[in-house]
C-alpha positions as CSV (number, residue, x, y, z in Angstrom):
1,M,-0.1,0.0,0.0
2,V,2.9,2.4,0.9
3,I,4.5,1.7,-2.5
4,K,1.2,3.0,-4.2
5,Y,1.4,6.3,-2.4
6,F,5.0,6.8,-3.6
7,Q,3.9,5.9,-7.1
8,L,1.2,8.5,-6.9
9,L,3.7,11.2,-5.7
10,K,5.8,10.5,-8.8
11,T,3.0,12.4,-10.6
12,K,4.4,16.0,-10.9
13,N,1.2,17.9,-10.7
14,F,-0.3,15.9,-7.9
15,S,3.0,16.0,-5.9
16,L,3.1,19.8,-6.1
17,L,-0.4,20.0,-4.9
18,W,0.3,17.6,-2.1
19,F,3.4,19.5,-0.9
20,G,1.6,22.8,-1.2
21,Q,-1.3,21.8,0.9
22,I,1.0,20.3,3.6
23,I,2.9,23.7,3.8
24,S,-0.5,25.5,3.7
25,Q,-2.0,23.4,6.5
26,F,1.1,23.9,8.6
27,G,0.8,27.6,8.0
28,D,-2.8,27.7,9.1
29,R,-2.0,26.3,12.5
30,L,1.2,28.3,12.8
31,T,-0.9,31.5,12.3
32,Q,-3.2,30.5,15.2
33,I,-0.4,29.9,17.6
34,A,1.4,33.1,16.5
35,L,-1.7,35.1,17.1
36,V,-2.0,33.7,20.6
37,G,1.6,34.8,21.2
38,L,1.1,38.3,19.8
39,V,-2.2,38.9,21.6
40,S,-0.6,37.6,24.9
41,K,2.4,40.0,24.4
42,A,0.1,42.9,23.8
43,S,-2.6,42.3,26.3
44,M,-3.3,39.7,29.0
45,S,-7.0,40.4,28.5
46,S,-8.9,37.1,27.8
47,S,-11.5,39.1,25.8
48,S,-8.9,40.2,23.3
49,L,-7.7,36.6,22.7
50,A,-11.3,35.6,22.2
51,I,-11.8,38.4,19.6
52,V,-8.9,37.4,17.6
53,M,-9.7,33.7,17.7
54,S,-13.3,34.5,16.6
55,M,-11.9,36.3,13.6
56,A,-10.6,32.9,12.5
57,T,-14.0,31.2,13.0
58,I,-16.5,33.8,11.6
59,P,-15.4,33.3,8.0
60,V,-17.0,29.8,8.3
61,F,-20.4,31.6,8.6
62,I,-19.8,34.2,6.0
63,I,-17.6,32.9,3.2
64,S,-18.2,29.1,3.2
65,P,-21.8,29.3,2.0
66,I,-20.6,31.2,-1.2
67,S,-17.1,30.1,-1.8
68,G,-18.2,26.9,-3.7
69,V,-20.2,29.0,-6.3
70,Y,-17.2,31.1,-7.3
71,I,-14.7,28.1,-7.2
72,D,-16.9,26.3,-9.8
73,R,-16.5,29.4,-12.0
74,W,-12.9,30.0,-11.5
75,S,-9.7,28.1,-12.3
76,K,-9.1,26.0,-9.2
77,R,-5.3,26.3,-9.7
78,K,-5.4,30.1,-9.8
79,T,-7.9,30.2,-6.8
80,M,-5.4,28.2,-4.7
81,Y,-2.3,30.1,-5.4
82,L,-4.0,33.5,-5.2
83,S,-5.5,32.4,-1.9
84,D,-2.1,31.4,-0.6
85,L,-0.5,34.6,-1.8
86,L,-3.2,36.7,-0.2
87,R,-2.9,34.8,3.1
88,G,0.9,35.2,3.0
89,G,0.5,39.0,2.4
90,F,-2.0,39.5,5.2
91,I,0.1,37.6,7.6
92,L,3.2,39.5,6.7
93,L,1.5,42.8,7.4
94,I,0.5,41.8,10.9
95,P,3.9,42.5,12.8
96,F,4.4,45.6,10.8
97,L,0.9,47.1,11.6
98,F,1.1,46.1,15.2
99,F,4.5,47.8,15.5
100,F,3.3,51.0,14.1
101,S,-0.2,51.1,15.5
102,K,0.3,49.4,18.9
103,S,-3.3,48.4,18.5
104,L,-5.0,45.0,18.1
105,W,-7.7,46.2,15.8
106,P,-5.7,46.0,12.6
107,I,-4.7,42.4,13.7
108,Y,-8.4,41.5,14.1
109,I,-9.0,42.7,10.4
110,L,-6.1,41.0,9.0
111,T,-6.8,37.7,10.8
112,F,-10.4,37.9,9.5
113,L,-9.1,38.6,5.8
114,S,-6.5,35.8,6.0
115,F,-8.9,33.2,7.2
116,S,-11.6,34.4,4.7
117,A,-9.1,33.8,1.8
118,G,-8.3,30.3,3.3
119,R,-12.0,29.3,2.9
120,F,-11.4,29.3,-0.8
121,F,-8.3,27.2,-0.7
122,I,-9.8,24.0,0.8
123,P,-12.8,23.4,-1.4
124,A,-10.7,24.4,-4.5
125,K,-8.1,21.8,-3.5
126,M,-10.7,19.0,-3.1
127,A,-12.4,20.0,-6.4
128,F,-9.0,20.0,-8.2
129,I,-7.7,16.6,-7.1
130,P,-9.9,14.5,-9.7
131,E,-8.3,16.6,-12.4
132,L,-4.7,15.7,-11.4
133,V,-5.0,11.8,-10.8
134,K,-6.6,8.9,-12.5
135,K,-10.1,7.8,-11.4
136,K,-8.7,4.6,-9.9
137,D,-6.3,6.7,-7.7
138,I,-8.9,9.1,-6.2
139,F,-9.3,7.1,-3.0
140,L,-5.5,6.9,-2.5
141,A,-5.0,10.6,-3.3
142,N,-7.7,11.7,-0.7
143,S,-6.3,9.4,2.0
144,L,-2.8,10.8,1.4
145,I,-4.0,14.4,1.3
146,S,-6.2,13.9,4.5
147,V,-3.6,12.1,6.7
148,T,-0.5,14.1,5.7
149,G,-2.5,17.4,6.1
150,S,-3.6,16.5,9.6
151,I,-0.1,15.7,10.5
152,A,1.1,19.0,9.2
153,A,-1.6,20.9,11.1
154,V,-0.6,19.2,14.4
155,L,3.0,20.0,13.7
156,G,2.1,23.6,13.0
157,I,0.7,23.9,16.5
158,G,3.5,22.0,18.2
159,L,6.5,23.6,16.3
160,G,4.8,26.9,16.4
161,G,5.2,27.2,20.1
162,I,8.9,26.3,19.8
163,I,9.4,28.7,16.9
164,I,7.9,31.6,18.8
165,D,9.8,30.7,22.0
166,K,13.1,30.6,20.1
167,Y,12.8,33.3,17.4
168,G,10.1,35.7,18.8
169,V,6.6,36.5,17.7
170,S,7.5,38.8,14.9
171,N,9.9,36.4,13.2
172,A,7.2,33.7,13.7
173,F,4.9,35.8,11.4
174,F,7.6,36.1,8.8
175,I,8.2,32.4,8.8
176,D,4.4,31.8,8.7
177,S,4.0,34.1,5.6
178,S,6.8,32.3,3.9
179,T,4.8,28.9,4.3
180,F,2.0,30.5,2.3
181,F,4.2,31.9,-0.4
182,T,6.0,28.6,-0.7
183,S,2.6,26.8,-1.1
184,G,1.4,29.3,-3.6
185,L,4.6,28.8,-5.6
186,C,4.1,25.0,-5.7
187,I,0.5,25.5,-6.9
188,F,1.6,28.0,-9.5
189,F,4.0,25.5,-11.1
190,I,1.2,22.9,-11.6
191,S,0.9,22.5,-15.3
192,K,-2.7,21.7,-15.5
193,I,-4.5,24.1,-17.8
194,E,-8.2,25.0,-16.9
195,G,-10.7,26.9,-18.7
196,G,-12.1,29.0,-15.7
197,K,-10.9,32.6,-15.3
198,I,-11.1,34.8,-12.2
199,F,-12.9,38.0,-13.0
200,V,-12.5,41.4,-11.2
201,R,-16.3,41.8,-10.9
202,D,-16.5,38.5,-9.0
203,I,-14.0,39.7,-6.5
204,L,-16.1,42.9,-6.1
205,N,-19.2,40.9,-5.6
206,I,-17.9,38.5,-3.0
207,S,-18.6,40.9,0.0
208,K,-22.1,41.6,-1.2
209,D,-22.9,38.0,-2.0
210,A,-21.3,36.8,1.3
211,V,-23.7,38.9,3.5
212,G,-26.7,38.0,1.5
213,T,-26.0,34.4,0.9
214,A,-24.8,33.7,4.4
215,K,-28.0,35.3,5.9
216,K,-30.3,33.3,3.6
217,S,-28.3,30.1,4.1
218,F,-28.1,30.6,7.9
219,V,-31.9,31.1,8.2
220,F,-32.9,28.4,5.6
221,E,-30.6,25.7,6.8
222,L,-31.3,26.2,10.4
223,R,-35.1,26.1,9.8
224,E,-34.7,22.9,7.7
225,G,-32.3,21.4,10.2
226,F,-34.4,22.3,13.2
227,K,-37.6,20.9,11.5
228,Y,-36.0,17.5,11.1
229,I,-34.0,17.5,14.3
230,F,-37.1,18.1,16.5
231,T,-39.1,15.3,14.7
232,S,-36.4,12.7,15.2
233,H,-35.5,11.5,18.7
234,E,-32.0,10.2,17.9
235,T,-31.0,13.2,15.8
236,R,-32.5,15.6,18.5
237,Y,-30.2,13.8,21.1
238,A,-27.2,14.1,18.7
239,F,-28.0,17.8,18.3
240,K,-28.0,18.5,22.0
241,I,-24.8,16.7,22.6
242,Y,-23.1,18.5,19.7
243,L,-24.3,21.9,20.9
244,F,-23.2,21.0,24.5
245,L,-19.8,19.8,23.4
246,F,-18.9,22.8,21.3
247,S,-20.2,25.3,23.8
248,Y,-18.1,23.5,26.4
249,I,-15.1,23.6,24.2
250,G,-15.7,27.2,23.4
251,S,-16.0,28.2,27.1
252,L,-12.6,26.5,27.7
253,Y,-10.8,27.6,24.6
254,V,-9.4,31.0,25.8
255,V,-9.3,30.4,29.6
256,M,-7.4,27.1,29.1
257,I,-4.8,29.0,27.1
258,R,-4.5,31.5,29.8
259,F,-4.3,28.9,32.5
260,I,-1.5,27.0,30.9
261,Q,0.4,30.2,30.1
262,N,0.1,31.2,33.8
263,V,0.9,27.9,35.3
264,L,3.8,26.9,33.1
265,S,5.1,30.5,32.7
266,T,5.5,30.3,28.9
267,V,3.5,32.0,26.2
268,T,3.2,29.4,23.4
269,K,5.8,26.5,23.8
270,D,4.1,24.5,26.4
271,L,0.7,25.4,24.9
272,G,1.9,23.9,21.6
273,F,3.1,20.7,23.4
274,A,-0.3,20.3,25.2
275,A,-2.2,20.9,22.0
276,V,-0.2,18.2,20.2
277,A,-0.7,15.8,23.1
278,L,-4.5,16.5,23.1
279,G,-4.6,15.8,19.3
280,A,-2.6,12.5,19.9
281,G,-5.1,11.5,22.6
282,I,-8.1,12.1,20.3
283,F,-6.3,10.3,17.5
284,F,-5.5,7.1,19.6
285,G,-8.9,7.3,21.4
286,S,-10.6,7.3,18.0
287,L,-8.7,4.2,16.9
288,I,-9.5,2.4,20.2
289,Y,-13.2,3.4,20.0
290,G,-13.4,2.1,16.5
291,R,-12.3,-1.3,17.6
292,V,-15.0,-1.6,20.3
293,A,-17.7,0.5,18.9
294,H,-19.8,-2.5,17.8
295,K,-20.0,-3.8,21.3
296,I,-21.3,-0.8,23.2
297,S,-24.4,1.3,22.6
298,I,-23.5,4.6,20.8
299,K,-25.5,6.7,23.2
300,K,-24.1,5.0,26.2
301,I,-20.5,5.6,25.0
302,I,-21.3,9.3,24.3
303,N,-22.8,9.7,27.8
304,I,-19.9,8.1,29.5
305,A,-17.3,10.1,27.5
306,V,-19.0,13.4,28.2
307,L,-19.5,12.6,31.9
308,S,-16.0,11.3,32.5
309,S,-14.4,14.3,30.6
310,S,-16.3,16.7,32.8
311,I,-15.0,15.1,35.9
312,Y,-11.5,14.7,34.5
313,L,-11.3,18.5,33.5
314,I,-11.6,19.4,37.3
315,F,-8.8,17.0,38.2
316,F,-6.7,18.2,35.1
317,V,-6.5,21.8,36.3
318,I,-6.1,21.0,40.0
319,F,-3.3,18.5,39.3
320,L,-1.5,20.8,36.9
321,K,-1.7,23.8,39.2
322,H,0.1,21.7,42.0
323,N,2.5,20.0,39.5
324,P,3.3,22.7,37.0
325,T,5.6,20.8,34.5
326,T,5.5,20.4,30.8
327,L,5.5,16.6,31.2
328,C,2.4,16.7,33.4
329,A,0.7,18.9,30.9
330,V,1.4,16.6,28.0
331,I,0.3,13.4,29.9
332,L,-2.9,15.0,31.2
333,S,-3.8,16.3,27.7
334,V,-3.3,12.9,26.1
335,I,-5.7,11.4,28.8
336,L,-8.2,14.2,28.2
337,G,-8.1,13.4,24.3
338,L,-8.6,9.7,25.0
339,N,-11.6,10.6,27.2
340,I,-13.5,13.0,24.9
341,S,-12.8,11.4,21.5
342,P,-15.6,8.8,21.5
343,A,-18.1,11.5,21.9
344,F,-17.4,13.2,18.7
345,I,-17.2,10.0,16.7
346,G,-20.3,8.6,18.3
347,V,-22.4,11.7,17.4
348,N,-21.4,11.5,13.8
349,A,-22.1,7.8,13.8
350,L,-25.5,8.2,15.5
351,I,-26.5,10.7,12.8
352,H,-25.3,8.6,9.9
353,K,-27.0,5.5,11.4
354,N,-30.4,7.0,12.2
355,S,-30.9,10.0,10.0
356,D,-32.6,10.3,6.6
357,N,-29.7,10.2,4.1
358,K,-31.4,12.8,1.8
359,L,-31.3,15.3,4.6
360,L,-27.7,14.6,5.9
361,G,-26.3,17.7,4.1
362,R,-28.9,20.0,5.7
363,I,-28.6,18.3,9.1
364,F,-24.7,18.7,9.2
365,S,-24.9,22.1,7.8
366,G,-27.4,23.1,10.6
367,L,-25.3,21.4,13.2
368,E,-22.1,23.2,11.9
369,F,-23.8,26.6,12.2
370,I,-25.2,25.9,15.6
371,S,-22.0,24.3,17.0
372,H,-19.9,27.3,15.9
373,L,-22.4,29.8,17.2
374,G,-22.4,28.0,20.6
375,F,-18.6,27.9,20.5
376,L,-18.3,31.7,19.9
377,I,-21.0,32.7,22.4
378,A,-19.5,30.4,25.2
379,M,-16.0,31.6,24.3
380,F,-16.9,35.3,24.8
381,I,-18.8,34.6,28.0
382,S,-16.0,32.6,29.6
383,S,-13.4,35.1,28.5
384,F,-15.4,37.9,30.1
385,F,-15.4,36.1,33.4
386,A,-11.7,35.2,33.0
387,D,-10.9,39.0,33.0
388,L,-12.8,39.2,36.3
389,F,-11.6,36.1,38.0
390,N,-8.5,33.9,37.5
391,P,-8.6,31.2,34.9
392,F,-8.2,28.4,37.4
393,T,-11.5,29.5,39.1
394,V,-13.3,29.9,35.8
395,I,-12.2,26.4,34.4
396,K,-13.2,24.7,37.7
397,S,-16.6,26.5,37.5
398,I,-17.0,25.3,33.8
399,G,-16.1,21.8,34.9
400,I,-18.7,21.8,37.7
401,I,-21.4,23.2,35.4
402,G,-20.4,20.8,32.6
403,F,-20.6,17.9,35.1
404,I,-24.2,18.8,36.2
405,F,-25.4,19.1,32.6
406,S,-23.6,15.9,31.5
407,L,-25.0,14.1,34.6
408,I,-28.5,15.2,33.6
409,L,-28.0,14.0,30.0
410,F,-26.6,10.7,31.3
411,I,-29.6,10.1,33.6
412,K,-32.2,11.1,31.0
413,N,-30.7,9.1,28.1
414,D,-29.2,6.2,29.8
């Protein structure tokens, strides 16, 4: 099987796309960890960190509903390398504008613009793959792109912390922008010729279409999603769990960053290690759950995962506070990932198993909107309290509230 992957990479055009997207995925995560470093350097306000992180999420609502329409009109190759060049340019401007303005508002705008451009890269990449490989190699190509892209994303978080610690925040942004320029150059040298063109009028219409289409898509898809969700017991349950999980994660996102920074006395290095460890725990937990999933009720494993993760979260912060070492943070994060991973897989499996296949697109679209909305609202609420109280107190409170809600869900759905 490995030999087939190497044979696939001998195809010049595909190997250029493959390498370009690896660098691009790495750059995406490096951007996020560099932003954490910059905001932490400029302000210890949790609200400021919540705003800059939301600028990376909001494009999901505004740009994603319309990006596919334009990608189908345009040359996929040009869309990708222009997206990378724009991202590289926006990222390159961040340290300069911050140096001259000493304000975070230009950073918020550039972050939003950078991640908005990124919303065109991913669907264009997925739409371009069938044009670069033979039909029989589509599965191999998608597998290779997915696995290596995920590894690059995890490395972007882990190495990002080390890069910032060693070279400084400003240099991290310079390195980050170079990853997008490198990716764009790789895509540029793909020799595939397409008929689509990028028109200036399309660029000018994107903002207008984004607002109108996102608004219509949001209302329509939520209405359709809610209609089905509230008539299907299993899907309604999956919806509640999904909303609960993402709100839970959102409430922890910023305050956990602050907690790890305070306890371990580093800005990004240990944060990167903990994030990689959490990802590793989720990965291995998913593999383990996949082996035993057929033996245990899906709802039961979801309930157990959510309840145990809520209890473990309280233990996590108490233990790390009294044992503030990188090794403890890494081990605790791996265990947390192992705990929570079955919940996410279980919810998706529950929907696939019990929902109407004709409505899956609308169901998942509705869930994506609601989950991101819950994430953003919870993130801003918890960051507000984190500015009033210390992160340790806020996380313990979130853990207790989460435990109560998860216990109710466990009792009602056991």
